[in-house]
All heavy atoms as atom14 arrays in JSON, in Angstrom:
{
  "sequence": "MAALLTALGPDDTIRFLRIYETRSGDWTKDREKILEDDPDKIIKSIMARRKNVPP",
  "atom14_mask": [
    [1, 1, 1, 1, 1, 1, 1, 1, 0, 0, 0, 0, 0, 0],
    [1, 1, 1, 1, 1, 0, 0, 0, 0, 0, 0, 0, 0, 0],
    [1, 1, 1, 1, 1, 0, 0, 0, 0, 0, 0, 0, 0, 0],
    [1, 1, 1, 1, 1, 1, 1, 1, 0, 0, 0, 0, 0, 0],
    [1, 1, 1, 1, 1, 1, 1, 1, 0, 0, 0, 0, 0, 0],
    [1, 1, 1, 1, 1, 1, 1, 0, 0, 0, 0, 0, 0, 0],
    [1, 1, 1, 1, 1, 0, 0, 0, 0, 0, 0, 0, 0, 0],
    [1, 1, 1, 1, 1, 1, 1, 1, 0, 0, 0, 0, 0, 0],
    [1, 1, 1, 1, 0, 0, 0, 0, 0, 0, 0, 0, 0, 0],
    [1, 1, 1, 1, 1, 1, 1, 0, 0, 0, 0, 0, 0, 0],
    [1, 1, 1, 1, 1, 1, 1, 1, 0, 0, 0, 0, 0, 0],
    [1, 1, 1, 1, 1, 1, 1, 1, 0, 0, 0, 0, 0, 0],
    [1, 1, 1, 1, 1, 1, 1, 0, 0, 0, 0, 0, 0, 0],
    [1, 1, 1, 1, 1, 1, 1, 1, 0, 0, 0, 0, 0, 0],
    [1, 1, 1, 1, 1, 1, 1, 1, 1, 1, 1, 0, 0, 0],
    [1, 1, 1, 1, 1, 1, 1, 1, 1, 1, 1, 0, 0, 0],
    [1, 1, 1, 1, 1, 1, 1, 1, 0, 0, 0, 0, 0, 0],
    [1, 1, 1, 1, 1, 1, 1, 1, 1, 1, 1, 0, 0, 0],
    [1, 1, 1, 1, 1, 1, 1, 1, 0, 0, 0, 0, 0, 0],
    [1, 1, 1, 1, 1, 1, 1, 1, 1, 1, 1, 1, 0, 0],
    [1, 1, 1, 1, 1, 1, 1, 1, 1, 0, 0, 0, 0, 0],
    [1, 1, 1, 1, 1, 1, 1, 0, 0, 0, 0, 0, 0, 0],
    [1, 1, 1, 1, 1, 1, 1, 1, 1, 1, 1, 0, 0, 0],
    [1, 1, 1, 1, 1, 1, 0, 0, 0, 0, 0, 0, 0, 0],
    [1, 1, 1, 1, 0, 0, 0, 0, 0, 0, 0, 0, 0, 0],
    [1, 1, 1, 1, 1, 1, 1, 1, 0, 0, 0, 0, 0, 0],
    [1, 1, 1, 1, 1, 1, 1, 1, 1, 1, 1, 1, 1, 1],
    [1, 1, 1, 1, 1, 1, 1, 0, 0, 0, 0, 0, 0, 0],
    [1, 1, 1, 1, 1, 1, 1, 1, 1, 0, 0, 0, 0, 0],
    [1, 1, 1, 1, 1, 1, 1, 1, 0, 0, 0, 0, 0, 0],
    [1, 1, 1, 1, 1, 1, 1, 1, 1, 1, 1, 0, 0, 0],
    [1, 1, 1, 1, 1, 1, 1, 1, 1, 0, 0, 0, 0, 0],
    [1, 1, 1, 1, 1, 1, 1, 1, 1, 0, 0, 0, 0, 0],
    [1, 1, 1, 1, 1, 1, 1, 1, 0, 0, 0, 0, 0, 0],
    [1, 1, 1, 1, 1, 1, 1, 1, 0, 0, 0, 0, 0, 0],
    [1, 1, 1, 1, 1, 1, 1, 1, 1, 0, 0, 0, 0, 0],
    [1, 1, 1, 1, 1, 1, 1, 1, 0, 0, 0, 0, 0, 0],
    [1, 1, 1, 1, 1, 1, 1, 1, 0, 0, 0, 0, 0, 0],
    [1, 1, 1, 1, 1, 1, 1, 0, 0, 0, 0, 0, 0, 0],
    [1, 1, 1, 1, 1, 1, 1, 1, 0, 0, 0, 0, 0, 0],
    [1, 1, 1, 1, 1, 1, 1, 1, 1, 0, 0, 0, 0, 0],
    [1, 1, 1, 1, 1, 1, 1, 1, 0, 0, 0, 0, 0, 0],
    [1, 1, 1, 1, 1, 1, 1, 1, 0, 0, 0, 0, 0, 0],
    [1, 1, 1, 1, 1, 1, 1, 1, 1, 0, 0, 0, 0, 0],
    [1, 1, 1, 1, 1, 1, 0, 0, 0, 0, 0, 0, 0, 0],
    [1, 1, 1, 1, 1, 1, 1, 1, 0, 0, 0, 0, 0, 0],
    [1, 1, 1, 1, 1, 1, 1, 1, 0, 0, 0, 0, 0, 0],
    [1, 1, 1, 1, 1, 0, 0, 0, 0, 0, 0, 0, 0, 0],
    [1, 1, 1, 1, 1, 1, 1, 1, 1, 1, 1, 0, 0, 0],
    [1, 1, 1, 1, 1, 1, 1, 1, 1, 1, 1, 0, 0, 0],
    [1, 1, 1, 1, 1, 1, 1, 1, 1, 0, 0, 0, 0, 0],
    [1, 1, 1, 1, 1, 1, 1, 1, 0, 0, 0, 0, 0, 0],
    [1, 1, 1, 1, 1, 1, 1, 0, 0, 0, 0, 0, 0, 0],
    [1, 1, 1, 1, 1, 1, 1, 0, 0, 0, 0, 0, 0, 0],
    [1, 1, 1, 1, 1, 1, 1, 0, 0, 0, 0, 0, 0, 0]
  ],
  "atom14_positions": [
    [[0.81, -1.17, 0.0], [-0.05, 0.04, 0.02], [0.88, 1.26, -0.02], [0.53, 2.2, -0.72], [-0.92, -0.08, 1.23], [-1.91, 1.07, 1.29], [-3.1, 1.06, -0.07], [-4.1, -0.25, 0.46], [0.0, 0.0, 0.0], [0.0, 0.0, 0.0], [0.0, 0.0, 0.0], [0.0, 0.0, 0.0], [0.0, 0.0, 0.0], [0.0, 0.0, 0.0]],
    [[1.95, 1.19, 0.8], [2.83, 2.36, 0.81], [3.4, 2.63, -0.56], [3.57, 3.77, -0.93], [3.9, 2.12, 1.89], [0.0, 0.0, 0.0], [0.0, 0.0, 0.0], [0.0, 0.0, 0.0], [0.0, 0.0, 0.0], [0.0, 0.0, 0.0], [0.0, 0.0, 0.0], [0.0, 0.0, 0.0], [0.0, 0.0, 0.0], [0.0, 0.0, 0.0]],
    [[3.81, 1.6, -1.26], [4.42, 1.75, -2.6], [3.38, 2.39, -3.56], [3.76, 3.29, -4.41], [4.91, 0.42, -3.11], [0.0, 0.0, 0.0], [0.0, 0.0, 0.0], [0.0, 0.0, 0.0], [0.0, 0.0, 0.0], [0.0, 0.0, 0.0], [0.0, 0.0, 0.0], [0.0, 0.0, 0.0], [0.0, 0.0, 0.0], [0.0, 0.0, 0.0]],
    [[2.12, 1.97, -3.46], [1.13, 2.53, -4.32], [0.93, 4.02, -3.98], [0.85, 4.88, -4.88], [-0.19, 1.84, -4.14], [-0.4, 0.47, -4.75], [-1.69, -0.17, -4.37], [-0.28, 0.58, -6.28], [0.0, 0.0, 0.0], [0.0, 0.0, 0.0], [0.0, 0.0, 0.0], [0.0, 0.0, 0.0], [0.0, 0.0, 0.0], [0.0, 0.0, 0.0]],
    [[0.85, 4.36, -2.74], [0.68, 5.7, -2.34], [1.87, 6.64, -2.75], [1.64, 7.75, -3.23], [0.54, 5.89, -0.79], [-0.86, 5.4, -0.28], [-0.82, 5.31, 1.22], [-1.92, 6.34, -0.71], [0.0, 0.0, 0.0], [0.0, 0.0, 0.0], [0.0, 0.0, 0.0], [0.0, 0.0, 0.0], [0.0, 0.0, 0.0], [0.0, 0.0, 0.0]],
    [[3.01, 6.07, -2.66], [4.23, 6.82, -3.07], [4.22, 7.01, -4.58], [4.55, 8.12, -5.07], [5.49, 6.13, -2.69], [5.52, 5.94, -1.23], [6.74, 6.86, -3.05], [0.0, 0.0, 0.0], [0.0, 0.0, 0.0], [0.0, 0.0, 0.0], [0.0, 0.0, 0.0], [0.0, 0.0, 0.0], [0.0, 0.0, 0.0], [0.0, 0.0, 0.0]],
    [[3.96, 6.01, -5.35], [4.01, 6.03, -6.76], [2.86, 6.72, -7.38], [2.98, 7.55, -8.35], [4.09, 4.65, -7.36], [0.0, 0.0, 0.0], [0.0, 0.0, 0.0], [0.0, 0.0, 0.0], [0.0, 0.0, 0.0], [0.0, 0.0, 0.0], [0.0, 0.0, 0.0], [0.0, 0.0, 0.0], [0.0, 0.0, 0.0], [0.0, 0.0, 0.0]],
    [[1.64, 6.54, -6.89], [0.42, 7.1, -7.57], [-0.25, 8.32, -6.77], [-0.9, 9.05, -7.38], [-0.65, 6.07, -7.59], [-0.29, 4.74, -8.35], [-1.42, 3.72, -8.22], [0.09, 5.01, -9.79], [0.0, 0.0, 0.0], [0.0, 0.0, 0.0], [0.0, 0.0, 0.0], [0.0, 0.0, 0.0], [0.0, 0.0, 0.0], [0.0, 0.0, 0.0]],
    [[0.07, 8.48, -5.51], [-0.57, 9.49, -4.74], [-1.92, 8.97, -4.28], [-2.37, 7.91, -4.75], [0.0, 0.0, 0.0], [0.0, 0.0, 0.0], [0.0, 0.0, 0.0], [0.0, 0.0, 0.0], [0.0, 0.0, 0.0], [0.0, 0.0, 0.0], [0.0, 0.0, 0.0], [0.0, 0.0, 0.0], [0.0, 0.0, 0.0], [0.0, 0.0, 0.0]],
    [[-2.53, 9.67, -3.26], [-3.78, 9.15, -2.69], [-4.95, 8.96, -3.64], [-5.62, 7.95, -3.63], [-4.08, 10.1, -1.6], [-3.22, 11.33, -1.82], [-2.1, 10.89, -2.71], [0.0, 0.0, 0.0], [0.0, 0.0, 0.0], [0.0, 0.0, 0.0], [0.0, 0.0, 0.0], [0.0, 0.0, 0.0], [0.0, 0.0, 0.0], [0.0, 0.0, 0.0]],
    [[-5.14, 9.91, -4.53], [-6.28, 9.87, -5.46], [-6.25, 8.73, -6.4], [-7.17, 7.94, -6.62], [-6.47, 11.17, -6.21], [-6.8, 12.35, -5.34], [-7.35, 12.14, -4.21], [-6.56, 13.53, -5.72], [0.0, 0.0, 0.0], [0.0, 0.0, 0.0], [0.0, 0.0, 0.0], [0.0, 0.0, 0.0], [0.0, 0.0, 0.0], [0.0, 0.0, 0.0]],
    [[-5.03, 8.59, -6.99], [-4.87, 7.48, -8.03], [-4.79, 6.13, -7.36], [-5.19, 5.09, -7.94], [-3.71, 7.75, -8.92], [-3.92, 8.89, -9.9], [-5.1, 9.06, -10.23], [-2.91, 9.51, -10.31], [0.0, 0.0, 0.0], [0.0, 0.0, 0.0], [0.0, 0.0, 0.0], [0.0, 0.0, 0.0], [0.0, 0.0, 0.0], [0.0, 0.0, 0.0]],
    [[-4.28, 6.1, -6.1], [-4.29, 4.84, -5.35], [-5.74, 4.37, -5.16], [-6.04, 3.18, -5.33], [-3.56, 5.0, -4.06], [-2.15, 5.28, -4.31], [-3.67, 3.64, -3.26], [0.0, 0.0, 0.0], [0.0, 0.0, 0.0], [0.0, 0.0, 0.0], [0.0, 0.0, 0.0], [0.0, 0.0, 0.0], [0.0, 0.0, 0.0], [0.0, 0.0, 0.0]],
    [[-6.55, 5.24, -4.7], [-7.95, 4.89, -4.48], [-8.63, 4.45, -5.79], [-9.31, 3.46, -5.85], [-8.73, 6.06, -3.92], [-8.26, 6.33, -2.45], [-10.28, 5.8, -3.86], [-8.7, 7.56, -1.83], [0.0, 0.0, 0.0], [0.0, 0.0, 0.0], [0.0, 0.0, 0.0], [0.0, 0.0, 0.0], [0.0, 0.0, 0.0], [0.0, 0.0, 0.0]],
    [[-8.39, 5.18, -6.91], [-8.88, 4.82, -8.18], [-8.4, 3.43, -8.56], [-9.19, 2.56, -9.1], [-8.48, 5.82, -9.19], [-9.1, 5.7, -10.58], [-8.79, 6.83, -11.56], [-9.27, 8.17, -11.03], [-8.53, 9.14, -10.65], [-7.19, 9.08, -10.77], [-9.1, 10.25, -10.25], [0.0, 0.0, 0.0], [0.0, 0.0, 0.0], [0.0, 0.0, 0.0]],
    [[-7.16, 3.11, -8.4], [-6.56, 1.8, -8.75], [-7.24, 0.67, -7.9], [-7.63, -0.32, -8.44], [-5.06, 1.83, -8.48], [-4.51, 0.41, -8.61], [-4.17, -0.09, -9.85], [-4.14, -0.3, -7.47], [-3.6, -1.35, -9.97], [-3.62, -1.6, -7.59], [-3.36, -2.08, -8.86], [0.0, 0.0, 0.0], [0.0, 0.0, 0.0], [0.0, 0.0, 0.0]],
    [[-7.39, 0.95, -6.58], [-7.97, -0.1, -5.75], [-9.42, -0.34, -6.09], [-9.95, -1.46, -5.91], [-7.83, 0.31, -4.26], [-6.41, 0.31, -3.75], [-6.28, 0.83, -2.33], [-5.79, -1.09, -3.79], [0.0, 0.0, 0.0], [0.0, 0.0, 0.0], [0.0, 0.0, 0.0], [0.0, 0.0, 0.0], [0.0, 0.0, 0.0], [0.0, 0.0, 0.0]],
    [[-10.12, 0.64, -6.57], [-11.52, 0.43, -6.93], [-11.73, -0.45, -8.17], [-12.7, -1.21, -8.34], [-12.19, 1.78, -7.24], [-12.51, 2.54, -6.04], [-13.31, 3.78, -6.35], [-13.7, 4.46, -5.14], [-14.13, 5.71, -5.17], [-14.28, 6.36, -6.3], [-14.47, 6.33, -4.02], [0.0, 0.0, 0.0], [0.0, 0.0, 0.0], [0.0, 0.0, 0.0]],
    [[-10.68, -0.39, -9.1], [-10.81, -1.19, -10.38], [-10.07, -2.52, -10.28], [-10.25, -3.37, -11.11], [-10.38, -0.4, -11.6], [-8.96, -0.03, -11.5], [-11.31, 0.79, -11.82], [-8.41, 0.6, -12.77], [0.0, 0.0, 0.0], [0.0, 0.0, 0.0], [0.0, 0.0, 0.0], [0.0, 0.0, 0.0], [0.0, 0.0, 0.0], [0.0, 0.0, 0.0]],
    [[-9.2, -2.66, -9.28], [-8.34, -3.86, -9.16], [-9.16, -5.02, -8.71], [-9.93, -4.88, -7.77], [-7.22, -3.65, -8.21], [-6.31, -4.81, -8.06], [-5.39, -5.19, -9.0], [-6.42, -5.55, -6.89], [-4.61, -6.31, -8.86], [-5.63, -6.68, -6.69], [-4.7, -7.04, -7.64], [-3.98, -8.13, -7.47], [0.0, 0.0, 0.0], [0.0, 0.0, 0.0]],
    [[-9.05, -6.17, -9.37], [-9.77, -7.33, -8.97], [-8.74, -8.51, -8.85], [-7.92, -8.72, -9.83], [-10.8, -7.82, -9.94], [-11.96, -6.78, -10.07], [-12.98, -7.25, -11.12], [-13.03, -8.49, -11.37], [-13.67, -6.41, -11.61], [0.0, 0.0, 0.0], [0.0, 0.0, 0.0], [0.0, 0.0, 0.0], [0.0, 0.0, 0.0], [0.0, 0.0, 0.0]],
    [[-8.72, -9.3, -7.81], [-7.9, -10.42, -7.7], [-8.66, -11.53, -8.34], [-9.88, -11.65, -8.26], [-7.54, -10.82, -6.25], [-8.76, -10.96, -5.54], [-6.71, -9.72, -5.64], [0.0, 0.0, 0.0], [0.0, 0.0, 0.0], [0.0, 0.0, 0.0], [0.0, 0.0, 0.0], [0.0, 0.0, 0.0], [0.0, 0.0, 0.0], [0.0, 0.0, 0.0]],
    [[-7.95, -12.42, -9.01], [-8.57, -13.57, -9.66], [-7.71, -14.84, -9.44], [-6.55, -14.72, -9.15], [-8.63, -13.3, -11.2], [-9.53, -12.06, -11.46], [-9.61, -11.84, -12.92], [-10.38, -10.62, -13.09], [-10.9, -10.27, -14.23], [-10.78, -10.95, -15.31], [-11.56, -9.13, -14.35], [0.0, 0.0, 0.0], [0.0, 0.0, 0.0], [0.0, 0.0, 0.0]],
    [[-8.37, -15.89, -9.58], [-7.64, -17.15, -9.47], [-7.1, -17.61, -10.76], [-7.55, -17.1, -11.78], [-8.54, -18.27, -8.89], [-9.59, -18.56, -9.84], [0.0, 0.0, 0.0], [0.0, 0.0, 0.0], [0.0, 0.0, 0.0], [0.0, 0.0, 0.0], [0.0, 0.0, 0.0], [0.0, 0.0, 0.0], [0.0, 0.0, 0.0], [0.0, 0.0, 0.0]],
    [[-6.05, -18.41, -10.74], [-5.43, -18.84, -11.98], [-3.92, -18.64, -11.97], [-3.4, -18.04, -11.06], [0.0, 0.0, 0.0], [0.0, 0.0, 0.0], [0.0, 0.0, 0.0], [0.0, 0.0, 0.0], [0.0, 0.0, 0.0], [0.0, 0.0, 0.0], [0.0, 0.0, 0.0], [0.0, 0.0, 0.0], [0.0, 0.0, 0.0], [0.0, 0.0, 0.0]],
    [[-3.36, -19.15, -12.98], [-1.88, -19.09, -13.09], [-1.61, -18.54, -14.49], [-1.69, -19.3, -15.51], [-1.28, -20.44, -12.91], [0.25, -20.47, -12.91], [0.82, -19.43, -13.38], [0.86, -21.44, -12.43], [0.0, 0.0, 0.0], [0.0, 0.0, 0.0], [0.0, 0.0, 0.0], [0.0, 0.0, 0.0], [0.0, 0.0, 0.0], [0.0, 0.0, 0.0]],
    [[-1.26, -17.28, -14.61], [-1.01, -16.65, -15.87], [0.11, -17.3, -16.62], [0.11, -17.38, -17.78], [-0.76, -15.14, -15.69], [-0.36, -14.42, -16.94], [0.85, -13.87, -17.16], [-1.08, -14.33, -18.16], [0.97, -13.37, -18.47], [-0.26, -13.63, -19.1], [-2.33, -14.75, -18.58], [-0.7, -13.41, -20.38], [-2.71, -14.48, -19.82], [-1.86, -13.76, -20.76]],
    [[1.15, -17.72, -15.86], [2.3, -18.33, -16.47], [1.87, -19.57, -17.29], [2.35, -19.79, -18.41], [3.36, -18.76, -15.43], [3.71, -17.52, -14.76], [4.6, -19.29, -16.13], [0.0, 0.0, 0.0], [0.0, 0.0, 0.0], [0.0, 0.0, 0.0], [0.0, 0.0, 0.0], [0.0, 0.0, 0.0], [0.0, 0.0, 0.0], [0.0, 0.0, 0.0]],
    [[0.99, -20.35, -16.73], [0.52, -21.56, -17.44], [-0.47, -21.16, -18.54], [-0.45, -21.75, -19.63], [-0.12, -22.57, -16.49], [0.89, -23.19, -15.57], [0.15, -24.14, -14.61], [1.15, -24.76, -13.58], [0.49, -25.62, -12.59], [0.0, 0.0, 0.0], [0.0, 0.0, 0.0], [0.0, 0.0, 0.0], [0.0, 0.0, 0.0], [0.0, 0.0, 0.0]],
    [[-1.37, -20.28, -18.18], [-2.47, -19.91, -19.15], [-1.92, -19.22, -20.39], [-2.46, -19.4, -21.47], [-3.5, -18.98, -18.5], [-4.28, -19.71, -17.4], [-4.29, -20.96, -17.41], [-4.89, -19.01, -16.56], [0.0, 0.0, 0.0], [0.0, 0.0, 0.0], [0.0, 0.0, 0.0], [0.0, 0.0, 0.0], [0.0, 0.0, 0.0], [0.0, 0.0, 0.0]],
    [[-0.93, -18.44, -20.28], [-0.39, -17.71, -21.44], [0.11, -18.64, -22.54], [0.13, -18.33, -23.68], [0.6, -16.65, -21.03], [1.92, -17.19, -20.63], [2.87, -16.08, -20.19], [4.12, -16.65, -19.74], [5.0, -16.03, -19.09], [4.83, -14.73, -18.84], [6.06, -16.62, -18.61], [0.0, 0.0, 0.0], [0.0, 0.0, 0.0], [0.0, 0.0, 0.0]],
    [[0.65, -19.79, -22.09], [1.17, -20.76, -23.05], [0.01, -21.29, -23.95], [0.2, -21.53, -25.12], [1.82, -21.92, -22.32], [3.11, -21.51, -21.68], [3.74, -22.63, -20.89], [3.2, -23.73, -20.82], [4.8, -22.4, -20.27], [0.0, 0.0, 0.0], [0.0, 0.0, 0.0], [0.0, 0.0, 0.0], [0.0, 0.0, 0.0], [0.0, 0.0, 0.0]],
    [[-1.15, -21.35, -23.41], [-2.39, -21.79, -24.18], [-2.87, -20.7, -25.07], [-3.42, -20.88, -26.1], [-3.41, -22.27, -23.26], [-3.05, -23.45, -22.36], [-4.16, -23.75, -21.37], [-3.72, -24.73, -20.29], [-4.7, -24.83, -19.25], [0.0, 0.0, 0.0], [0.0, 0.0, 0.0], [0.0, 0.0, 0.0], [0.0, 0.0, 0.0], [0.0, 0.0, 0.0]],
    [[-2.79, -19.39, -24.56], [-3.4, -18.3, -25.26], [-2.51, -17.62, -26.26], [-2.95, -17.25, -27.33], [-3.83, -17.3, -24.14], [-4.85, -17.89, -23.22], [-4.36, -16.04, -24.84], [-5.1, -17.02, -21.99], [0.0, 0.0, 0.0], [0.0, 0.0, 0.0], [0.0, 0.0, 0.0], [0.0, 0.0, 0.0], [0.0, 0.0, 0.0], [0.0, 0.0, 0.0]],
    [[-1.24, -17.42, -25.85], [-0.33, -16.65, -26.74], [0.37, -17.46, -27.79], [0.75, -18.62, -27.51], [0.63, -15.9, -25.87], [0.12, -14.9, -24.84], [1.19, -14.26, -24.09], [-0.72, -13.81, -25.55], [0.0, 0.0, 0.0], [0.0, 0.0, 0.0], [0.0, 0.0, 0.0], [0.0, 0.0, 0.0], [0.0, 0.0, 0.0], [0.0, 0.0, 0.0]],
    [[0.55, -16.84, -28.89], [1.35, -17.52, -29.93], [2.84, -17.34, -29.7], [3.31, -16.34, -29.31], [0.94, -16.88, -31.27], [1.61, -17.41, -32.51], [1.2, -18.81, -32.77], [0.0, -19.13, -32.81], [2.13, -19.7, -32.9], [0.0, 0.0, 0.0], [0.0, 0.0, 0.0], [0.0, 0.0, 0.0], [0.0, 0.0, 0.0], [0.0, 0.0, 0.0]],
    [[3.63, -18.4, -30.02], [5.09, -18.36, -29.89], [5.81, -17.89, -31.07], [6.94, -17.34, -31.04], [5.58, -19.78, -29.46], [5.2, -20.14, -28.04], [5.01, -19.27, -27.18], [5.16, -21.38, -27.77], [0.0, 0.0, 0.0], [0.0, 0.0, 0.0], [0.0, 0.0, 0.0], [0.0, 0.0, 0.0], [0.0, 0.0, 0.0], [0.0, 0.0, 0.0]],
    [[5.19, -18.11, -32.21], [5.92, -17.78, -33.5], [5.77, -16.24, -33.78], [4.67, -15.77, -34.07], [5.27, -18.55, -34.57], [5.95, -18.32, -35.96], [7.02, -17.64, -35.99], [5.52, -18.85, -36.96], [0.0, 0.0, 0.0], [0.0, 0.0, 0.0], [0.0, 0.0, 0.0], [0.0, 0.0, 0.0], [0.0, 0.0, 0.0], [0.0, 0.0, 0.0]],
    [[6.89, -15.51, -33.75], [6.85, -14.09, -34.02], [6.24, -13.69, -35.35], [5.55, -12.66, -35.45], [8.34, -13.66, -33.93], [9.08, -14.74, -33.26], [8.26, -15.96, -33.5], [0.0, 0.0, 0.0], [0.0, 0.0, 0.0], [0.0, 0.0, 0.0], [0.0, 0.0, 0.0], [0.0, 0.0, 0.0], [0.0, 0.0, 0.0], [0.0, 0.0, 0.0]],
    [[6.49, -14.47, -36.37], [5.91, -14.18, -37.69], [4.43, -14.24, -37.62], [3.71, -13.39, -38.23], [6.41, -15.14, -38.75], [7.95, -14.92, -39.01], [8.39, -13.78, -38.93], [8.58, -15.93, -39.33], [0.0, 0.0, 0.0], [0.0, 0.0, 0.0], [0.0, 0.0, 0.0], [0.0, 0.0, 0.0], [0.0, 0.0, 0.0], [0.0, 0.0, 0.0]],
    [[3.85, -15.2, -36.93], [2.38, -15.29, -36.86], [1.85, -14.08, -35.98], [0.76, -13.6, -36.34], [1.98, -16.59, -36.14], [2.14, -17.8, -37.02], [1.71, -19.09, -36.36], [1.91, -20.29, -37.24], [1.51, -21.49, -36.52], [0.0, 0.0, 0.0], [0.0, 0.0, 0.0], [0.0, 0.0, 0.0], [0.0, 0.0, 0.0], [0.0, 0.0, 0.0]],
    [[2.55, -13.7, -34.99], [2.09, -12.56, -34.19], [2.08, -11.3, -35.08], [1.13, -10.53, -35.06], [3.06, -12.36, -33.01], [2.92, -13.49, -32.04], [2.73, -11.02, -32.34], [3.96, -13.51, -30.9], [0.0, 0.0, 0.0], [0.0, 0.0, 0.0], [0.0, 0.0, 0.0], [0.0, 0.0, 0.0], [0.0, 0.0, 0.0], [0.0, 0.0, 0.0]],
    [[3.14, -11.12, -35.84], [3.21, -9.87, -36.73], [2.1, -9.92, -37.74], [1.44, -8.92, -38.03], [4.59, -9.79, -37.36], [5.63, -9.47, -36.29], [4.59, -8.67, -38.43], [7.07, -9.57, -36.7], [0.0, 0.0, 0.0], [0.0, 0.0, 0.0], [0.0, 0.0, 0.0], [0.0, 0.0, 0.0], [0.0, 0.0, 0.0], [0.0, 0.0, 0.0]],
    [[1.85, -11.07, -38.4], [0.78, -11.2, -39.39], [-0.58, -10.89, -38.77], [-1.42, -10.25, -39.38], [0.81, -12.57, -40.02], [1.96, -12.81, -40.99], [1.94, -14.2, -41.52], [3.1, -14.46, -42.44], [3.09, -15.84, -42.98], [0.0, 0.0, 0.0], [0.0, 0.0, 0.0], [0.0, 0.0, 0.0], [0.0, 0.0, 0.0], [0.0, 0.0, 0.0]],
    [[-0.78, -11.35, -37.54], [-2.05, -11.12, -36.82], [-2.25, -9.61, -36.55], [-3.34, -9.09, -36.74], [-2.09, -11.91, -35.57], [-3.18, -11.55, -34.79], [0.0, 0.0, 0.0], [0.0, 0.0, 0.0], [0.0, 0.0, 0.0], [0.0, 0.0, 0.0], [0.0, 0.0, 0.0], [0.0, 0.0, 0.0], [0.0, 0.0, 0.0], [0.0, 0.0, 0.0]],
    [[-1.2, -9.02, -36.14], [-1.25, -7.52, -35.89], [-1.57, -6.76, -37.18], [-2.46, -5.85, -37.19], [0.04, -7.05, -35.22], [0.19, -7.62, -33.84], [0.1, -5.5, -35.21], [1.57, -7.43, -33.21], [0.0, 0.0, 0.0], [0.0, 0.0, 0.0], [0.0, 0.0, 0.0], [0.0, 0.0, 0.0], [0.0, 0.0, 0.0], [0.0, 0.0, 0.0]],
    [[-0.86, -7.09, -38.18], [-1.01, -6.37, -39.51], [-2.49, -6.64, -40.01], [-3.07, -5.7, -40.6], [0.04, -6.81, -40.52], [1.45, -6.56, -40.09], [1.72, -4.85, -39.65], [1.67, -4.08, -41.31], [0.0, 0.0, 0.0], [0.0, 0.0, 0.0], [0.0, 0.0, 0.0], [0.0, 0.0, 0.0], [0.0, 0.0, 0.0], [0.0, 0.0, 0.0]],
    [[-2.99, -7.83, -39.84], [-4.38, -8.11, -40.36], [-5.38, -7.28, -39.54], [-6.33, -6.78, -40.1], [-4.65, -9.6, -40.19], [0.0, 0.0, 0.0], [0.0, 0.0, 0.0], [0.0, 0.0, 0.0], [0.0, 0.0, 0.0], [0.0, 0.0, 0.0], [0.0, 0.0, 0.0], [0.0, 0.0, 0.0], [0.0, 0.0, 0.0], [0.0, 0.0, 0.0]],
    [[-5.18, -7.15, -38.26], [-6.04, -6.36, -37.42], [-6.0, -4.89, -37.85], [-7.04, -4.18, -37.81], [-5.75, -6.53, -35.93], [-6.1, -7.85, -35.46], [-5.82, -7.99, -33.95], [-6.04, -9.34, -33.53], [-5.51, -9.88, -32.49], [-4.81, -9.07, -31.61], [-5.76, -11.1, -32.07], [0.0, 0.0, 0.0], [0.0, 0.0, 0.0], [0.0, 0.0, 0.0]],
    [[-4.84, -4.43, -38.11], [-4.67, -2.97, -38.52], [-5.37, -2.68, -39.78], [-5.9, -1.61, -39.93], [-3.18, -2.63, -38.64], [-2.47, -2.48, -37.31], [-1.07, -2.03, -37.51], [-0.39, -1.87, -36.23], [0.87, -1.55, -36.1], [1.61, -1.38, -37.17], [1.44, -1.39, -34.95], [0.0, 0.0, 0.0], [0.0, 0.0, 0.0], [0.0, 0.0, 0.0]],
    [[-5.4, -3.64, -40.71], [-6.17, -3.39, -41.96], [-7.66, -3.29, -41.7], [-8.34, -2.63, -42.51], [-5.85, -4.5, -42.96], [-4.44, -4.51, -43.45], [-4.21, -5.63, -44.38], [-2.79, -5.69, -44.86], [-2.52, -6.84, -45.76], [0.0, 0.0, 0.0], [0.0, 0.0, 0.0], [0.0, 0.0, 0.0], [0.0, 0.0, 0.0], [0.0, 0.0, 0.0]],
    [[-8.17, -3.96, -40.71], [-9.55, -3.96, -40.44], [-10.1, -2.85, -39.6], [-11.29, -2.73, -39.42], [-9.98, -5.28, -39.78], [-9.81, -6.49, -40.76], [-9.96, -6.33, -41.95], [-9.51, -7.6, -40.21], [0.0, 0.0, 0.0], [0.0, 0.0, 0.0], [0.0, 0.0, 0.0], [0.0, 0.0, 0.0], [0.0, 0.0, 0.0], [0.0, 0.0, 0.0]],
    [[-9.13, -2.01, -39.09], [-9.6, -0.89, -38.29], [-9.9, 0.27, -39.1], [-9.06, 0.74, -39.92], [-8.4, -0.49, -37.26], [-8.76, 0.75, -36.5], [-8.09, -1.65, -36.37], [0.0, 0.0, 0.0], [0.0, 0.0, 0.0], [0.0, 0.0, 0.0], [0.0, 0.0, 0.0], [0.0, 0.0, 0.0], [0.0, 0.0, 0.0], [0.0, 0.0, 0.0]],
    [[-11.12, 0.86, -39.03], [-11.46, 2.02, -39.77], [-10.66, 3.27, -39.38], [-10.29, 3.4, -38.22], [-12.98, 2.21, -39.49], [-13.2, 1.49, -38.23], [-12.18, 0.42, -38.1], [0.0, 0.0, 0.0], [0.0, 0.0, 0.0], [0.0, 0.0, 0.0], [0.0, 0.0, 0.0], [0.0, 0.0, 0.0], [0.0, 0.0, 0.0], [0.0, 0.0, 0.0]],
    [[-10.39, 4.13, -40.32], [-9.58, 5.36, -40.03], [-10.25, 6.33, -39.17], [-11.38, 6.28, -38.91], [-9.32, 5.95, -41.37], [-10.29, 5.29, -42.34], [-10.81, 4.12, -41.68], [0.0, 0.0, 0.0], [0.0, 0.0, 0.0], [0.0, 0.0, 0.0], [0.0, 0.0, 0.0], [0.0, 0.0, 0.0], [0.0, 0.0, 0.0], [0.0, 0.0, 0.0]]
  ]
}
């Protein structure tokens, strides 16, 4: 809490605590299922999404 107050100040600390939610799970294990390992596939996916975004 002290680190949050020092870094964010009282107002932003309160704002952060209001939106912060703890969840169960293991991100280290889950990300292997979710994220792609091949950089070329990641770049192609990003480029495809950029083409579909309206100006």
